[in-house]
N, CA, C and O of each residue as an XYZ file, in Angstrom:
316
protein
N     -20.522    -49.439    -56.244
C     -19.924    -48.427    -55.767
C     -20.430    -47.500    -54.900
O     -21.461    -46.882    -55.168
N     -19.804    -47.335    -53.872
C     -20.523    -46.150    -53.232
C     -19.351    -45.387    -52.786
O     -18.210    -45.838    -52.886
N     -19.706    -43.887    -52.147
C     -18.290    -43.237    -51.979
C     -18.304    -43.573    -50.100
O     -18.784    -44.347    -49.272
N     -17.650    -42.694    -50.188
C     -17.420    -42.362    -48.253
C     -18.614    -42.182    -47.664
O     -18.747    -42.609    -46.517
N     -19.596    -41.593    -48.247
C     -20.338    -41.299    -47.797
C     -21.289    -42.434    -47.669
O     -21.796    -42.452    -46.547
N     -21.645    -43.269    -48.355
C     -22.336    -44.399    -48.602
C     -23.401    -44.142    -49.872
O     -24.092    -45.073    -50.287
N     -23.462    -43.013    -50.361
C     -24.197    -42.801    -51.183
C     -23.523    -42.887    -52.583
O     -22.355    -42.566    -52.803
N     -24.368    -43.340    -53.460
C     -23.883    -43.495    -54.949
C     -23.236    -42.581    -55.775
O     -23.631    -41.420    -55.668
N     -22.247    -42.828    -56.658
C     -21.576    -41.640    -57.234
C     -22.528    -40.992    -58.066
O     -23.664    -41.440    -58.214
N     -22.028    -39.734    -58.733
C     -22.969    -38.962    -59.444
C     -22.399    -39.813    -60.927
O     -21.324    -40.328    -61.233
N     -23.903    -39.627    -61.723
C     -23.556    -39.967    -63.028
C     -23.484    -39.043    -64.402
O     -24.460    -38.663    -65.050
N     -22.714    -38.894    -64.559
C     -21.792    -38.072    -65.570
C     -22.608    -38.777    -67.540
O     -22.817    -39.920    -67.945
N     -22.770    -37.699    -68.061
C     -23.454    -37.935    -69.370
C     -24.980    -37.356    -69.714
O     -25.302    -36.269    -69.235
N     -25.825    -38.026    -70.470
C     -26.922    -37.463    -70.825
C     -27.905    -37.632    -69.708
O     -28.115    -38.767    -69.280
N     -28.510    -36.620    -69.213
C     -29.553    -36.398    -68.454
C     -31.061    -36.676    -69.095
O     -30.970    -36.638    -70.322
N     -32.417    -36.943    -68.656
C     -33.352    -37.316    -68.895
C     -33.966    -35.600    -69.420
O     -34.373    -35.453    -70.573
N     -33.955    -34.388    -68.403
C     -34.710    -33.285    -68.650
C     -33.676    -31.964    -69.730
O     -34.246    -31.002    -70.245
N     -32.306    -32.187    -69.866
C     -31.753    -31.552    -70.718
C     -31.305    -32.051    -72.044
O     -30.935    -31.239    -72.892
N     -31.310    -32.892    -72.204
C     -30.778    -33.917    -73.458
C     -29.125    -34.132    -73.470
O     -28.412    -34.286    -72.478
N     -28.803    -34.107    -74.563
C     -27.384    -34.183    -74.880
C     -26.283    -33.365    -74.722
O     -26.361    -32.153    -74.924
N     -25.085    -34.009    -74.320
C     -24.311    -33.185    -74.063
C     -23.685    -32.000    -75.306
O     -22.998    -31.010    -75.052
N     -24.189    -32.485    -76.768
C     -23.995    -31.698    -77.800
C     -25.043    -30.990    -77.549
O     -24.573    -29.863    -77.399
N     -26.274    -30.913    -77.392
C     -27.276    -30.094    -77.309
C     -27.057    -28.726    -75.939
O     -27.532    -27.590    -75.916
N     -26.332    -29.293    -75.124
C     -26.088    -28.475    -73.976
C     -24.675    -27.237    -74.755
O     -24.405    -26.043    -74.625
N     -24.159    -28.313    -75.484
C     -23.195    -27.191    -76.153
C     -23.120    -26.165    -77.240
O     -22.346    -25.235    -77.469
N     -24.253    -26.677    -77.872
C     -25.155    -25.604    -78.811
C     -25.538    -24.690    -77.726
O     -24.955    -23.607    -77.680
N     -26.425    -24.963    -76.854
C     -27.158    -24.048    -76.082
C     -26.103    -22.940    -75.666
O     -26.111    -21.780    -76.079
N     -25.262    -23.452    -74.847
C     -24.314    -22.875    -74.326
C     -23.457    -22.051    -75.232
O     -23.095    -20.992    -74.719
N     -22.957    -22.315    -76.698
C     -22.660    -20.929    -77.613
C     -23.250    -20.389    -77.615
O     -22.961    -19.315    -77.088
N     -24.859    -20.556    -78.266
C     -25.792    -19.370    -78.566
C     -25.935    -18.091    -77.354
O     -25.944    -16.884    -77.593
N     -26.052    -18.820    -75.876
C     -26.120    -17.717    -74.802
C     -24.973    -16.963    -74.750
O     -25.021    -15.753    -74.524
N     -23.485    -17.825    -75.021
C     -22.434    -17.177    -75.047
C     -22.161    -16.028    -75.847
O     -21.650    -15.046    -75.309
N     -22.440    -16.025    -77.085
C     -23.039    -15.170    -78.195
C     -23.620    -14.115    -77.873
O     -23.174    -12.968    -77.905
N     -25.184    -14.683    -77.381
C     -26.023    -13.572    -77.117
C     -25.195    -12.380    -75.799
O     -25.264    -11.155    -75.697
N     -24.730    -13.034    -75.272
C     -24.014    -12.325    -74.308
C     -23.093    -11.694    -74.288
O     -22.754    -10.922    -73.391
N     -22.359    -12.008    -75.615
C     -20.883    -11.181    -75.936
C     -22.046     -9.926    -77.133
O     -21.671     -8.754    -77.182
N     -22.853    -10.181    -77.654
C     -23.149     -8.823    -78.244
C     -23.842     -7.891    -77.283
O     -23.949     -6.696    -77.560
N     -24.245     -8.321    -76.332
C     -24.919     -7.360    -75.233
C     -23.991     -6.712    -74.213
O     -24.122     -5.617    -73.665
N     -23.101     -7.547    -74.085
C     -21.691     -6.649    -73.445
C     -21.493     -5.338    -74.414
O     -21.625     -4.209    -73.939
N     -21.087     -5.599    -76.153
C     -20.915     -5.317    -76.781
C     -21.569     -3.792    -76.925
O     -20.949     -2.734    -77.024
N     -23.003     -3.999    -76.906
C     -24.082     -2.846    -76.900
C     -24.154     -2.046    -75.364
O     -24.476     -0.862    -75.262
N     -23.802     -2.900    -74.232
C     -23.454     -2.187    -73.331
C     -22.502     -1.105    -73.168
O     -22.658      0.087    -72.901
N     -21.186     -2.016    -73.459
C     -19.988     -0.875    -73.532
C     -20.061      0.281    -74.701
O     -19.406      1.279    -74.396
N     -20.747      0.355    -76.025
C     -21.081      1.310    -76.631
C     -21.779      2.296    -76.084
O     -21.462      3.455    -76.352
N     -22.781      2.040    -75.280
C     -23.954      3.221    -74.688
C     -22.659      3.355    -73.417
O     -22.239      4.487    -73.655
N     -22.093      2.996    -72.611
C     -21.433      3.428    -71.575
C     -20.057      4.509    -72.323
O     -19.461      5.424    -71.754
N     -19.869      4.017    -73.702
C     -19.037      5.140    -74.205
C     -19.504      6.174    -74.789
O     -18.608      7.007    -74.928
N     -20.673      6.578    -75.274
C     -21.779      7.241    -75.545
C     -22.414      8.232    -74.681
O     -22.811      9.357    -74.986
N     -22.458      7.430    -73.164
C     -22.873      8.390    -72.384
C     -22.040      9.537    -71.764
O     -20.831      9.414    -71.567
N     -22.817     10.790    -71.429
C     -22.039     11.804    -70.967
C     -21.411     11.319    -69.515
O     -21.825     10.443    -68.755
N     -20.108     12.317    -69.380
C     -20.007     12.134    -68.131
C     -20.361     12.731    -67.125
O     -21.195     13.592    -67.406
N     -20.064     12.669    -65.844
C     -20.311     12.544    -64.829
C     -20.289     14.407    -64.689
O     -19.194     14.873    -65.005
N     -21.193     15.302    -64.328
C     -20.935     16.948    -63.902
C     -20.239     17.315    -62.910
O     -20.277     16.796    -61.794
N     -19.284     18.599    -63.384
C     -18.494     18.701    -61.946
C     -19.211     19.164    -60.912
O     -20.333     19.654    -61.045
N     -18.417     18.998    -59.476
C     -19.240     19.436    -58.199
C     -18.744     20.861    -58.483
O     -17.577     20.986    -58.856
N     -19.346     21.702    -58.375
C     -19.349     23.327    -57.718
C     -18.596     23.155    -56.154
O     -18.861     22.337    -55.274
N     -17.877     23.915    -56.166
C     -16.998     23.949    -54.921
C     -16.483     22.720    -54.269
O     -16.219     22.783    -53.069
N     -16.320     21.682    -54.873
C     -15.932     20.348    -54.400
C     -14.232     20.571    -53.870
O     -13.609     21.607    -54.098
N     -13.838     19.748    -53.360
C     -12.288     19.422    -53.580
C     -12.076     18.713    -54.381
O     -12.885     17.886    -54.803
N     -10.658     18.911    -54.874
C      -9.768     18.717    -56.073
C      -9.569     16.835    -55.793
O      -9.513     16.406    -54.640
N      -9.504     16.133    -56.695
C      -9.003     14.566    -56.273
C      -9.691     13.830    -55.587
O     -10.593     14.503    -55.090
N      -9.761     12.526    -55.215
C     -10.725     11.511    -54.835
C     -11.711     11.786    -54.093
O     -11.507     12.837    -53.485
N     -13.002     11.171    -53.791
C     -13.611     11.573    -52.938
C     -13.074     11.396    -51.400
O     -12.892     10.257    -50.969
N     -12.835     12.490    -50.619
C     -12.445     12.283    -49.093
C     -13.075     11.087    -48.456
O     -12.288     10.168    -48.230
N     -14.595     10.858    -48.043
C     -14.876     10.016    -47.521
C     -14.363      8.307    -47.497
O     -14.203      7.469    -46.609
N     -14.194      8.337    -49.206
C     -13.904      7.033    -49.814
C     -12.248      6.609    -49.388
O     -11.908      5.538    -48.885
N     -11.639      7.388    -49.627
C     -10.153      6.811    -49.147
C      -9.982      7.600    -47.745
O      -8.783      7.745    -47.506
N     -10.346      7.843    -47.307
C      -9.719      8.254    -45.559
C      -9.219      9.353    -45.491
O      -8.713      9.526    -44.382
N      -9.074     10.529    -46.419
C      -8.856     11.628    -46.428
C      -9.759     12.826    -45.882
O     -10.554     13.557    -46.473
N      -9.327     12.766    -44.440
C     -10.471     13.758    -43.853
C      -9.770     15.231    -43.416
O      -9.008     15.397    -42.464
N     -10.202     16.180    -44.301
C      -9.506     17.279    -44.714
C     -10.145     18.216    -43.446
O      -9.323     18.999    -42.969
N     -11.258     18.238    -42.946
C     -12.146     19.726    -42.575
C     -12.272     18.834    -41.074
O     -13.093     17.926    -40.936
N     -11.377     19.235    -40.067
C     -11.579     18.432    -38.873
C     -11.790     17.239    -38.555
O     -12.348     16.920    -37.505
N     -11.412     16.509    -39.337
C     -12.070     15.046    -39.116
C     -13.348     14.602    -39.472
O     -13.646     13.409    -39.528
N     -14.165     15.592    -39.732
C     -15.646     15.616    -39.947
C     -15.823     15.768    -41.504
O     -15.277     16.465    -42.360
N     -17.097     14.555    -41.507
C     -17.256     14.746    -42.853
C     -18.800     15.679    -42.946
O     -19.692     15.689    -42.098
N     -18.773     16.152    -43.777
C     -20.294     17.312    -43.818
C     -20.835     17.406    -44.762
O     -21.617     18.337    -44.956
N     -20.596     16.493    -45.632
C     -21.323     16.359    -46.853
C     -22.786     15.874    -47.243
O     -23.379     16.024    -48.312
N     -23.181     15.277    -46.119
C     -24.672     14.498    -45.746
C     -24.802     14.949    -44.696
O     -25.785     14.657    -44.016
């Protein structure tokens, strides 16, 4: 049985290098649990981090260069 390209179809199931699908699923569950724990740690760290400092003499509202709000003669002079 060959596909349109003349190559043999892929073989689904056990592979020689990674083991059975049950082992794959177990490793995937373990990796997912580690990822969730890491995400929770990052979330807690982000919540406890101090906020951004206030800009002295800056404009109110969103950053004008990012949102296309050119307030001073159409020229950006922050940098």
